[in-house]
All heavy atoms as an XYZ file, in Angstrom:
893
protein
N      -0.143     -2.756     15.965
C      -0.375     -1.365     16.089
C      -0.466     -0.720     14.753
O       0.462     -0.780     13.933
C       0.797     -0.682     16.837
C       0.912     -1.125     18.272
S       2.375     -0.330     19.140
C       3.804     -1.049     18.354
N      -1.645     -0.040     14.559
C      -1.850      0.712     13.328
C      -1.889      2.174     13.586
O      -2.514      2.604     14.633
C      -3.177      0.252     12.663
C      -3.287     -1.129     12.135
C      -4.723     -1.406     11.624
C      -2.311     -1.415     10.973
N      -1.322      2.994     12.684
C      -1.445      4.442     12.858
C      -1.872      5.011     11.532
O      -1.629      4.431     10.441
C      -0.083      5.079     13.353
C       1.053      4.952     12.290
C       0.305      4.517     14.691
C       2.189      5.818     12.645
N      -2.458      6.179     11.598
C      -2.928      6.896     10.412
C      -2.185      8.231     10.368
O      -2.183      8.949     11.315
C      -4.448      7.138     10.549
C      -4.972      8.065      9.486
C      -6.523      8.278      9.617
O      -7.282      7.494      9.147
N      -6.842      9.291     10.267
N      -1.635      8.555      9.149
C      -1.092      9.825      8.985
C      -1.914     10.486      7.865
O      -2.198      9.986      6.771
C       0.357      9.619      8.434
C       1.016     11.070      8.039
C       1.213      8.873      9.419
N      -2.359     11.746      8.169
C      -3.334     12.416      7.317
C      -3.061     13.879      7.177
O      -2.742     14.505      8.174
C      -4.769     12.119      7.903
C      -5.855     12.729      7.180
C      -7.173     12.419      7.840
N      -8.180     12.839      6.978
C      -9.191     12.084      6.573
N      -9.415     10.940      7.160
N     -10.054     12.565      5.726
N      -3.168     14.343      5.931
C      -3.149     15.853      5.725
C      -4.612     16.121      5.312
O      -5.525     15.381      5.458
C      -2.101     16.281      4.804
C      -2.237     15.887      3.275
O      -3.241     15.303      2.995
O      -1.324     16.189      2.518
N      -4.798     17.355      4.692
C      -6.108     17.764      4.300
C      -6.711     16.894      3.160
O      -7.901     16.932      2.925
C      -6.103     19.246      3.779
C      -6.007     20.190      4.960
O      -6.342     19.867      6.127
N      -5.364     21.381      4.706
N      -5.843     16.223      2.408
C      -6.290     15.439      1.276
C      -5.950     13.998      1.297
O      -6.713     13.118      0.705
C      -5.714     16.054     -0.037
O      -5.826     17.518     -0.008
C      -6.283     15.540     -1.264
N      -4.913     13.585      1.866
C      -4.346     12.218      1.759
C      -4.267     11.547      3.115
O      -4.118     12.174      4.142
C      -2.951     12.283      1.160
C      -2.826     13.099     -0.073
N      -2.478     14.374     -0.065
C      -3.104     12.737     -1.322
C      -2.495     14.860     -1.316
N      -2.922     13.822     -2.139
N      -4.492     10.241      3.031
C      -4.347      9.404      4.270
C      -3.503      8.136      3.912
O      -3.624      7.480      2.906
C      -5.734      8.808      4.685
O      -6.576      9.965      4.905
C      -5.718      7.994      5.904
N      -2.570      7.893      4.898
C      -1.662      6.729      4.804
C      -1.792      6.002      6.164
O      -1.832      6.560      7.235
C      -0.134      7.130      4.590
C       0.652      5.958      4.483
C      -0.021      8.090      3.402
N      -1.932      4.670      5.976
C      -2.067      3.750      7.182
C      -0.769      2.910      7.255
O      -0.406      2.253      6.279
C      -3.265      2.815      7.117
C      -4.624      3.539      6.902
C      -3.273      1.937      8.399
C      -5.073      4.411      8.130
N      -0.093      2.999      8.395
C       1.092      2.202      8.630
C       0.803      1.130      9.630
O       0.158      1.427     10.691
C       2.195      3.105      9.183
C       2.751      4.083      8.225
C       2.276      5.436      8.163
C       3.759      3.702      7.254
C       2.848      6.313      7.289
C       4.271      4.610      6.345
C       3.825      5.916      6.359
N       1.402     -0.094      9.424
C       1.468     -1.115     10.431
C       2.755     -1.022     11.135
O       3.819     -1.223     10.515
C       1.234     -2.496      9.685
C       1.404     -3.705     10.666
C       0.375     -3.735     11.739
C       1.354     -5.001      9.805
N       2.752     -0.737     12.351
C       4.010     -0.678     13.175
C       4.483     -2.037     13.490
O       3.689     -2.962     13.732
C       3.788      0.184     14.396
C       3.401      1.651     14.212
C       3.264      2.323     15.593
C       4.247      2.361     13.264
N       5.820     -2.230     13.632
C       6.382     -3.418     14.114
C       6.276     -3.431     15.643
O       5.860     -2.496     16.250
C       7.811     -3.656     13.536
C       8.807     -2.591     13.935
O       8.723     -2.005     14.987
N       9.689     -2.249     13.037
N       6.834     -4.556     16.262
C       6.759     -4.597     17.704
C       8.051     -4.086     18.445
O       8.296     -4.478     19.544
C       6.414     -6.089     18.108
C       7.468     -7.040     17.714
O       8.450     -6.668     17.012
O       7.366     -8.200     18.068
N       8.740     -3.208     17.714
C      10.057     -2.672     18.343
C       9.682     -1.676     19.484
O       8.597     -1.093     19.543
C      10.873     -2.091     17.291
O      10.282     -0.838     16.800
N      10.655     -1.418     20.318
C      10.488     -0.377     21.387
C      10.347      0.999     20.755
O       9.607      1.807     21.213
C      11.708     -0.367     22.317
C      11.748     -1.576     23.208
C      12.721     -1.502     24.262
C      12.636     -2.665     25.230
N      13.512     -2.588     26.348
N      11.086      1.264     19.593
C      10.954      2.525     18.959
C       9.551      2.791     18.461
O       8.927      3.819     18.616
C      11.984      2.724     17.847
N       8.932      1.751     17.809
C       7.590      1.901     17.312
C       6.594      2.106     18.465
O       5.704      2.941     18.364
C       7.172      0.680     16.503
N       6.785      1.382     19.528
C       5.907      1.530     20.725
C       6.095      2.963     21.346
O       5.138      3.595     21.741
N       7.390      3.534     21.327
C       7.514      4.866     21.778
C       6.848      5.921     20.978
O       6.265      6.801     21.550
C       9.071      5.203     21.723
O       9.799      4.470     22.596
N       6.831      5.727     19.643
C       6.014      6.596     18.785
C       4.505      6.491     19.038
O       3.810      7.452     19.206
C       6.302      6.385     17.272
C       5.492      7.119     16.290
C       5.768      8.672     16.436
C       5.795      6.729     14.845
N       4.037      5.278     19.167
C       2.598      4.960     19.260
C       2.120      5.606     20.604
O       1.017      6.149     20.615
C       2.411      3.475     19.361
C       0.988      3.016     19.249
C       0.336      3.016     18.026
C       0.312      2.558     20.379
C      -1.018      2.612     17.998
C      -0.957      2.123     20.350
C      -1.679      2.160     19.062
O      -2.948      1.709     18.978
N       2.957      5.579     21.640
C       2.556      6.087     22.922
C       2.473      7.645     22.971
O       1.953      8.249     23.942
C       3.423      5.580     24.077
C       3.242      4.145     24.336
O       2.116      3.577     24.091
N       4.258      3.438     24.809
N       3.047      8.241     21.919
C       2.991      9.801     21.852
C       1.770     10.270     21.095
O       1.561     11.460     20.999
C       4.240     10.321     21.227
C       5.484     10.136     22.076
C       6.713     10.731     21.463
O       6.725     11.910     21.012
N       7.813      9.942     21.351
N       1.018      9.343     20.479
C      -0.128      9.753     19.685
C      -1.355     10.074     20.492
O      -1.500      9.552     21.571
C      -0.453      8.650     18.657
C       0.747      8.246     17.779
C       0.288      7.197     16.826
C       1.308      9.485     17.046
N      -2.182     10.962     20.037
C      -2.206     11.643     18.767
C      -1.305     12.907     18.661
O      -0.963     13.522     19.680
C      -3.655     12.078     18.540
C      -4.103     12.354     19.965
C      -3.380     11.395     20.869
N      -0.821     13.204     17.402
C      -0.014     14.397     17.163
C      -0.621     15.181     16.049
O      -1.111     14.665     15.106
C       1.410     13.944     16.694
C       2.284     13.201     17.677
C       3.586     12.713     17.034
C       2.571     14.048     18.974
N      -0.520     16.514     16.182
C      -0.751     17.497     15.063
C       0.601     18.084     14.881
O       1.157     18.800     15.726
C      -1.859     18.536     15.442
C      -3.173     17.893     15.671
C      -3.937     17.372     14.510
O      -3.629     17.964     13.374
O      -4.671     16.439     14.627
N       1.195     17.882     13.666
C       2.567     18.178     13.480
C       2.888     18.549     12.031
O       2.134     18.084     11.171
C       3.468     17.072     14.031
C       4.831     17.432     14.301
C       3.348     15.866     13.060
C       5.555     16.488     15.298
N       3.845     19.318     11.799
C       4.309     19.690     10.434
C       5.079     18.608      9.731
O       6.018     17.978     10.371
C       5.097     20.941     10.439
O       4.358     22.076     10.821
N       4.784     18.364      8.453
C       5.587     17.371      7.735
C       6.442     18.173      6.795
O       6.105     19.285      6.338
C       4.700     16.405      6.929
C       3.875     17.157      5.782
C       5.486     15.267      6.309
N       7.694     17.713      6.576
C       8.631     18.370      5.746
C       9.153     17.487      4.618
O       9.291     16.298      4.797
C       9.829     18.870      6.588
C       9.508     19.752      7.724
C      10.711     20.030      8.643
O      11.829     19.844      8.213
O      10.482     20.368      9.832
N       9.527     18.080      3.506
C      10.245     17.315      2.471
C      11.684     17.204      2.930
O      12.275     18.111      3.451
C      10.247     18.104      1.109
C       8.863     18.156      0.535
O       8.139     17.161      0.401
N       8.487     19.342      0.163
N      12.301     16.031      2.554
C      13.744     15.892      2.809
C      14.258     14.981      1.716
O      13.696     13.935      1.456
C      14.025     15.305      4.149
C      15.516     15.353      4.474
C      16.088     16.510      4.938
C      16.320     14.264      4.197
C      17.478     16.581      5.101
C      17.685     14.312      4.402
C      18.298     15.434      4.864
O      19.585     15.542      5.093
N      15.331     15.408      1.033
C      15.884     14.617     -0.022
C      14.932     14.498     -1.162
O      14.016     15.266     -1.367
N      15.143     13.368     -1.868
C      14.207     13.137     -3.046
C      13.363     11.928     -2.892
O      12.790     11.354     -3.824
C      14.987     13.046     -4.360
C      16.058     11.954     -4.375
O      16.151     11.218     -3.306
N      16.832     11.790     -5.385
N      13.253     11.388     -1.657
C      12.581     10.127     -1.447
C      11.830      9.983     -0.122
O      11.399      8.902      0.239
C      13.382      8.882     -1.713
C      14.496      8.709     -0.664
O      14.832      9.688      0.042
N      14.975      7.501     -0.542
N      11.772     11.129      0.647
C      11.220     10.992      1.985
C      10.551     12.249      2.503
O      10.807     13.343      2.023
C      12.313     10.600      2.963
C      13.394     11.565      3.082
C      14.561     11.149      3.796
O      15.492     10.408      3.144
O      14.772     11.370      5.030
N       9.566     12.069      3.384
C       8.939     13.134      4.157
C       9.282     12.885      5.629
O       9.356     11.640      6.006
C       7.375     13.065      4.031
C       6.899     13.251      2.611
C       6.927     14.765      2.253
C       6.349     14.957      0.897
N       5.973     16.350      0.695
N       9.456     13.930      6.424
C       9.807     13.670      7.811
C       8.975     14.581      8.707
O       8.413     15.561      8.332
C      11.339     14.033      8.003
C      11.607     15.546      7.742
C      12.199     13.158      7.185
C      13.006     16.010      8.113
N       8.925     14.123      9.992
C       8.353     14.967     11.066
C       9.041     14.595     12.356
O       9.674     13.540     12.459
C       6.800     14.754     11.191
C       6.336     13.388     11.648
C       6.225     13.092     12.982
C       6.017     12.375     10.670
C       5.792     11.794     13.321
C       5.557     11.134     11.031
C       5.417     10.841     12.442
N       8.969     15.531     13.296
C       9.738     15.359     14.537
C       8.718     15.172     15.675
O       8.002     16.028     16.127
C      10.483     16.693     14.806
C      11.622     16.888     13.831
C      11.419     17.485     12.648
C      12.888     16.354     14.151
C      12.430     17.672     11.761
C      13.943     16.553     13.276
C      13.725     17.177     12.072
O      14.795     17.344     11.128
N       8.760     13.935     16.248
C       7.878     13.695     17.433
C       8.376     14.546     18.625
O       9.551     14.815     18.656
C       7.982     12.179     17.666
C       9.244     11.775     17.031
C       9.524     12.805     15.905
N       7.533     14.807     19.572
C       7.950     15.633     20.669
C       9.036     15.019     21.578
O       9.827     15.759     22.149
C       6.675     15.828     21.562
C       5.511     15.292     20.726
C       6.123     14.476     19.651
N       8.998     13.756     21.704
C      10.081     13.059     22.502
C      10.839     12.005     21.642
O      10.210     11.293     20.874
C       9.344     12.316     23.725
O       8.541     13.232     24.416
C      10.294     11.683     24.635
N      12.127     11.967     21.913
C      12.935     11.002     21.122
C      12.444      9.549     21.393
O      11.907      9.276     22.553
C      14.443     11.131     21.518
C      14.998     12.440     21.027
C      16.487     12.392     21.024
C      17.025     13.640     20.475
N      17.877     13.455     19.247
N      12.605      8.705     20.449
C      12.155      7.303     20.555
C      13.221      6.408     21.199
O      14.415      6.680     20.935
C      11.730      6.843     19.173
C      10.700      7.581     18.367
C      10.344      6.919     17.138
C       9.518      7.974     19.238
N      12.828      5.389     21.882
C      13.746      4.443     22.465
C      14.062      3.398     21.444
O      13.200      2.618     20.984
C      13.013      3.740     23.656
C      13.877      2.679     24.278
O      14.921      2.201     23.708
N      13.417      2.159     25.442
N      15.348      3.363     20.919
C      15.644      2.505     19.826
C      16.382      1.205     20.289
O      16.782      0.403     19.420
C      16.691      3.215     18.872
O      17.811      3.589     19.611
C      15.963      4.398     18.218
N      16.405      0.941     21.576
C      17.001     -0.379     21.992
C      16.216     -1.529     21.404
O      15.032     -1.542     21.320
C      17.054     -0.430     23.500
O      15.706     -0.479     24.037
N      16.973     -2.525     20.878
C      16.458     -3.708     20.226
C      15.561     -3.499     19.072
O      14.664     -4.215     18.763
C      15.677     -4.570     21.248
C      16.641     -5.050     22.374
O      17.740     -5.395     22.128
N      16.146     -4.999     23.648
N      15.745     -2.277     18.397
C      14.982     -1.980     17.175
C      15.845     -2.285     15.936
O      17.030     -1.821     15.971
C      14.629     -0.471     17.228
O      13.780     -0.252     18.333
C      13.792     -0.023     15.966
N      15.301     -2.995     14.944
C      16.089     -3.369     13.808
C      16.422     -2.084     12.922
O      15.711     -1.088     12.895
C      15.162     -4.297     13.017
C      13.810     -3.904     13.403
C      13.930     -3.471     14.814
N      17.532     -2.234     12.220
C      17.917     -1.155     11.240
C      16.920     -1.145     10.115
O      16.256     -2.152      9.796
C      19.318     -1.430     10.753
O      20.286     -1.321     11.701
N      16.743     -0.004      9.508
C      15.846      0.097      8.389
C      16.578      0.121      7.081
O      17.659      0.666      6.968
C      15.054      1.417      8.474
N      15.955     -0.568      6.094
C      16.507     -0.591      4.734
C      15.397     -1.198      3.937
O      14.847     -2.204      4.297
C      17.733     -1.524      4.670
C      18.328     -1.675      3.264
C      19.505     -2.568      3.243
O      19.683     -3.369      4.171
O      20.264     -2.469      2.256
N      15.046     -0.522      2.822
C      14.024     -1.190      2.082
C      13.212     -0.388      1.010
O      13.691      0.612      0.529
N      12.002     -0.812      0.961
C      11.156     -0.243     -0.175
C      10.366      1.013      0.200
O      10.367      1.416      1.433
C      10.139     -1.385     -0.405
C       9.960     -1.997      0.980
C      11.326     -1.955      1.657
N       9.880      1.611     -0.814
C       8.935      2.778     -0.625
C       7.876      2.277      0.341
O       7.491      1.114      0.342
C       8.355      3.195     -1.885
N       7.389      3.175      1.169
C       6.339      2.823      2.166
C       6.774      2.486      3.489
O       6.098      2.292      4.451
N       8.122      2.430      3.684
C       8.762      2.155      4.993
C       8.603      3.328      5.854
O       8.859      4.503      5.409
C      10.211      1.753      4.811
O      10.290      0.544      4.049
C      10.936      1.528      6.165
N       8.302      3.100      7.171
C       8.301      4.121      8.162
C       9.536      3.856      9.042
O       9.801      2.696      9.421
C       7.027      4.019      9.027
C       6.865      5.121     10.103
C       6.564      6.438      9.455
C       5.729      4.671     11.035
N      10.361      4.865      9.222
C      11.643      4.713      9.986
C      11.832      5.864     10.955
O      11.159      6.859     10.919
C      12.794      4.585      8.946
N      12.915      5.720     11.765
C      13.289      6.734     12.762
C      14.783      6.997     12.555
O      15.583      6.002     12.615
C      12.949      6.324     14.090
C      13.366      7.289     15.202
C      12.729      8.504     15.310
C      14.326      6.979     16.157
C      13.115      9.428     16.265
C      14.687      7.808     17.136
C      14.013      9.092     17.239
O      14.403      9.941     18.236
N      15.140      8.284     12.382
C      16.583      8.587     12.258
C      17.006      9.232     13.702
O      16.732     10.400     13.901
C      16.764      9.686     11.070
C      18.203      9.905     10.770
C      19.115      8.901     10.570
C      18.689     11.172     10.815
C      20.458      9.144     10.315
C      20.066     11.456     10.507
C      20.904     10.348     10.282
N      17.650      8.367     14.432
C      17.943      8.660     15.779
C      18.863      9.991     15.921
O      18.594     10.824     16.795
C      18.595      7.549     16.515
C      18.844      7.810     17.935
C      19.420      6.611     18.654
O      20.317      5.970     18.046
O      19.070      6.348     19.762
N      19.841     10.122     15.040
C      20.718     11.372     15.247
C      19.984     12.670     15.221
O      20.351     13.651     15.924
C      21.772     11.284     14.115
C      21.788      9.802     13.798
C      20.387      9.265     14.026
N      18.877     12.783     14.411
C      18.194     13.997     14.348
C      16.808     13.986     15.098
O      16.143     15.023     15.221
C      17.922     14.397     12.819
C      19.186     14.663     12.041
C      20.439     14.830     12.528
C      19.165     14.958     10.669
N      21.262     15.124     11.481
C      20.476     15.294     10.376
C      18.231     14.995      9.653
C      20.903     15.532      9.019
C      18.595     15.316      8.398
C      19.960     15.606      8.124
N      16.400     12.782     15.472
C      15.150     12.653     16.177
C      13.906     12.704     15.317
O      12.894     13.180     15.835
N      14.021     12.447     14.040
C      12.872     12.593     13.188
C      12.381     11.183     12.655
O      13.110     10.266     12.520
C      13.148     13.440     12.007
C      14.285     12.983     11.079
O      15.438     12.865     11.452
N      13.889     12.553      9.820
N      11.076     11.165     12.449
C      10.365     10.050     11.828
C      10.406     10.234     10.268
O      10.149     11.395      9.854
C       8.933      9.848     12.351
C       8.208      8.752     11.592
C       9.014      9.553     13.818
N      10.660      9.174      9.566
C      10.865      9.308      8.142
C       9.824      8.430      7.435
O       9.656      7.202      7.837
C      12.234      8.788      7.694
C      12.434      8.940      6.181
C      13.348      9.502      8.463
N       9.101      8.972      6.462
C       8.136      8.220      5.670
C       8.775      8.232      4.193
O       8.774      9.233      3.588
C       6.798      8.900      5.686
C       6.116      8.995      7.023
S       4.595      9.922      7.005
C       5.206     11.547      6.927
N       9.150      7.027      3.805
C       9.845      6.903      2.502
C       8.796      6.712      1.451
O       7.930      5.840      1.424
C      10.791      5.686      2.502
C      12.108      6.082      3.266
C      12.315      5.619      4.529
C      13.130      6.806      2.616
C      13.413      5.983      5.189
C      14.264      7.137      3.257
C      14.435      6.725      4.564
O      15.600      7.023      5.270
N       8.925      7.501      0.297
C       8.119      7.339     -0.924
C       8.971      6.784     -2.042
O       8.495      6.514     -3.130
C       7.354      8.504     -1.289
C       8.145      9.742     -1.584
C       8.747      9.996     -2.780
C       8.268     10.726     -0.588
C       9.478     11.160     -2.987
C       8.926     11.890     -0.793
C       9.560     12.107     -2.014
O      10.286     13.250     -2.206
N      10.206      6.499     -1.742
C      11.106      5.832     -2.710
C      12.009      4.848     -1.906
O      12.094      4.865     -0.710
N      12.580      3.922     -2.637
C      13.513      2.927     -1.910
C      14.746      3.613     -1.369
O      15.093      4.706     -1.717
C      13.829      1.764     -2.861
O      14.514      2.333     -3.956
N      15.365      2.965     -0.417
C      16.465      3.502      0.271
C      17.379      2.410      0.775
O      16.917      1.318      0.922
C      16.047      4.451      1.429
C      15.278      3.729      2.552
C      15.987      3.343      3.632
C      14.001      3.363      2.387
C      15.327      2.688      4.728
C      13.278      2.655      3.318
C      13.983      2.294      4.532
N      18.594      2.771      1.110
C      19.539      1.811      1.662
C      19.791      2.020      3.150
O      19.272      2.943      3.773
N      20.509      1.093      3.720
C      20.817      1.120      5.120
C      21.666      2.331      5.430
O      22.571      2.707      4.629
C      21.630     -0.136      5.504
C      21.750     -0.256      6.997
C      22.399     -1.635      7.296
N      21.707     -2.772      6.795
C      20.869     -3.533      7.476
N      20.705     -3.264      8.788
N      20.194     -4.467      6.960
N      21.418      3.022      6.597
C      22.143      4.177      7.011
C      22.302      4.079      8.451
O      21.382      3.730      9.194
C      21.366      5.444      6.573
C      22.231      6.722      6.558
C      23.061      7.014      5.527
C      22.160      7.537      7.694
C      23.821      8.207      5.578
C      22.893      8.661      7.763
C      23.781      9.003      6.723
O      24.556     10.162      6.728
N      23.492      4.463      8.964
C      23.738      4.325     10.449
C      22.760      5.233     11.215
O      22.678      6.394     10.839
C      25.235      4.775     10.710
C      25.574      4.597     12.125
C      26.961      4.981     12.318
N      27.388      4.775     13.735
C      28.559      4.837     14.218
N      29.554      5.112     13.360
N      28.740      4.723     15.440
N      22.136      4.661     12.204
C      21.218      5.470     13.008
C      19.801      5.490     12.482
O      18.923      6.153     13.071
N      19.487      4.738     11.426
C      18.195      4.642     10.848
C      17.517      3.329     11.337
O      17.993      2.217     11.062
C      18.223      4.704      9.358
C      16.924      4.821      8.587
C      16.187      6.150      8.928
C      17.178      4.730      7.128
N      16.333      3.456     11.972
C      15.674      2.238     12.595
C      14.236      2.071     11.937
O      13.556      2.998     11.694
C      15.578      2.426     14.034
C      16.884      2.505     14.754
C      17.510      3.697     14.979
C      17.470      1.319     15.111
C      18.749      3.738     15.628
C      18.759      1.322     15.738
C      19.398      2.522     15.987
O      20.646      2.548     16.538
N      13.921      0.849     11.780
C      12.635      0.438     11.141
C      11.510      0.543     12.186
O      11.638      0.037     13.271
C      12.759     -1.037     10.610
C      11.545     -1.457      9.814
O      11.013     -0.640      9.122
O      11.164     -2.622      9.951
N      10.366      1.200     11.768
C       9.255      1.345     12.659
C       8.042      0.569     12.016
O       7.141      0.102     12.782
C       8.825      2.770     12.790
C       9.812      3.701     13.451
C       9.279      5.127     13.441
C      10.176      3.234     14.807
N       8.009      0.391     10.716
C       6.834     -0.253     10.128
C       6.756     -0.023      8.603
O       7.671      0.460      8.005
N       5.549     -0.314      8.130
C       5.380     -0.339      6.667
C       3.941      0.258      6.395
O       3.057     -0.052      7.084
C       5.592     -1.686      5.974
C       5.671     -1.594      4.469
C       4.577     -2.663      6.484
C       6.894     -1.077      3.922
N       3.833      1.023      5.239
C       2.471      1.431      4.801
C       1.651      0.187      4.348
O       2.201     -0.560      3.443
C       2.633      2.489      3.721
N       0.477      0.135      4.744
C      -0.407     -0.976      4.299
C      -1.608     -0.431      3.479
O      -2.350     -1.218      2.888
C      -0.906     -1.904      5.427
C      -1.727     -1.035      6.447
C       0.227     -2.625      6.080
C      -2.481     -1.926      7.488
N      -1.664      0.921      3.481
C      -2.762      1.539      2.687
C      -2.238      3.000      2.427
O      -1.828      3.660      3.322
C      -4.088      1.524      3.477
O      -5.082      2.308      2.792
N      -2.443      3.427      1.221
C      -2.148      4.858      0.832
C      -0.684      5.170      0.691
O      -0.357      6.362      0.624
N       0.141      4.251      0.669
C       1.618      4.490      0.626
C       1.973      5.369     -0.629
O       2.899      6.142     -0.555
N       1.122      5.260     -1.657
C       1.406      6.048     -2.860
C       1.222      7.527     -2.637
O       1.613      8.386     -3.417
C       0.508      5.589     -4.049
C      -0.922      5.832     -3.844
C      -1.715      4.743     -3.057
O      -1.086      3.968     -2.346
O      -2.978      4.895     -3.116
N       0.522      7.886     -1.480
C       0.286      9.297     -1.191
C       1.300      9.944     -0.306
O       1.241     11.152     -0.025
C      -1.062      9.424     -0.476
C      -2.198      8.953     -1.322
N      -2.471      9.443     -2.548
C      -3.149      8.006     -1.050
C      -3.548      8.800     -3.007
N      -3.912      7.943     -2.173
N       2.294      9.198      0.139
C       3.354      9.759      1.041
C       3.984     10.971      0.412
O       4.132     12.058      1.024
C       4.430      8.733      1.478
C       3.757      7.628      2.335
C       5.570      9.410      2.158
C       4.715      6.424      2.521
N       4.368     10.894     -0.937
C       5.003     11.999     -1.517
C       4.191     13.302     -1.536
O       4.736     14.377     -1.587
C       5.267     11.572     -2.974
C       6.116     12.511     -3.782
C       6.512     12.000     -5.169
C       7.445     12.936     -5.857
N       7.871     12.364     -7.105
N       2.853     13.128     -1.488
C       2.038     14.322     -1.599
C       1.672     14.995     -0.283
O       1.002     16.007     -0.211
C       0.714     13.958     -2.313
C       0.913     13.809     -3.823
C       0.625     12.381     -4.346
O      -0.062     11.672     -3.582
O       1.239     11.990     -5.320
N       2.002     14.364      0.891
C       1.697     14.905      2.168
C       2.318     16.240      2.326
O       3.495     16.420      2.051
C       2.142     13.924      3.272
C       1.457     12.583      3.473
C       2.171     11.688      4.367
C      -0.028     12.813      3.849
N       1.612     17.279      2.798
C       2.076     18.551      2.983
C       1.492     19.280      4.202
O       0.404     18.884      4.656
C       1.775     19.535      1.765
O       0.354     19.585      1.561
C       2.407     19.055      0.485
N       2.193     20.304      4.661
C       1.678     21.133      5.738
C       1.515     20.413      7.154
O       2.314     19.674      7.501
N       0.397     20.710      7.753
C       0.133     20.061      9.030
C      -0.473     18.724      8.759
O      -1.387     18.527      7.929
C      -0.879     20.937      9.840
C      -0.299     22.171     10.433
C       0.721     21.908     11.493
O       0.434     21.195     12.455
O       1.868     22.469     11.401
N       0.001     17.716      9.517
C      -0.528     16.346      9.416
C      -1.035     15.955     10.803
O      -0.570     16.452     11.849
C       0.515     15.336      8.913
C       1.749     15.326      9.773
C       0.791     15.622      7.445
C       2.689     14.183      9.423
N      -1.976     15.077     10.834
C      -2.319     14.396     12.134
C      -1.841     12.983     12.089
O      -1.921     12.287     11.017
C      -3.900     14.420     12.275
O      -4.536     13.617     11.294
N      -1.290     12.518     13.156
C      -0.790     11.196     13.333
C      -1.567     10.618     14.466
O      -1.480     11.091     15.618
C       0.736     11.126     13.553
C       1.270      9.689     13.589
C       1.474     11.942     12.545
N      -2.395      9.617     14.193
C      -3.326      9.023     15.222
C      -3.274      7.527     15.211
O      -2.870      6.888     14.230
C      -4.716      9.501     14.985
O      -5.140      9.082     13.643
C      -4.859     11.036     15.049
N      -3.711      7.008     16.338
C      -3.837      5.542     16.486
C      -5.092      5.134     15.685
O      -6.099      5.909     15.683
C      -4.067      5.104     17.934
C      -2.813      5.466     18.865
C      -3.110      5.141     20.247
C      -1.848      5.547     21.087
N      -2.063      5.332     22.577
N      -5.075      3.966     15.116
C      -6.230      3.380     14.443
C      -6.740      2.266     15.324
O      -5.941      1.318     15.734
C      -5.827      2.809     13.012
C      -7.093      2.144     12.412
C      -5.299      3.885     12.132
N      -7.962      2.283     15.636
C      -8.671      1.201     16.428
C      -8.689     -0.073     15.676
O      -8.883     -0.079     14.477
C     -10.071      1.591     16.799
O     -10.189      2.890     17.318
N      -8.466     -1.206     16.362
C      -8.588     -2.521     15.829
C      -9.968     -2.868     15.539
O     -10.827     -2.495     16.238
C      -7.939     -3.533     16.770
C      -6.410     -3.268     16.911
O      -5.792     -2.749     15.988
O      -5.962     -3.537     18.116
């Protein structure tokens, strides 16, 4: 499953893993949604419906990771490395444009990418 996250200038392509949470996000697409800065290494957005995290691995890793923070119900796009945190689940990894995550602003579109 591939998804595209795009603002007016930048595009990032993520390869989703085969977890239930990633499938839950994929099934809500397409989305037009606001992206927000959070902390010093991530951008976040809130999908309309919470994701099913059963059997989804914990997230920990490099910049470019796509994750879901279950306690707040937000999807996280990391542009810096990060450690394991309770309630943080792995959704996938940027395979193109990961260097642009930090620059995403305003309204973004999150869409499925055809194979």
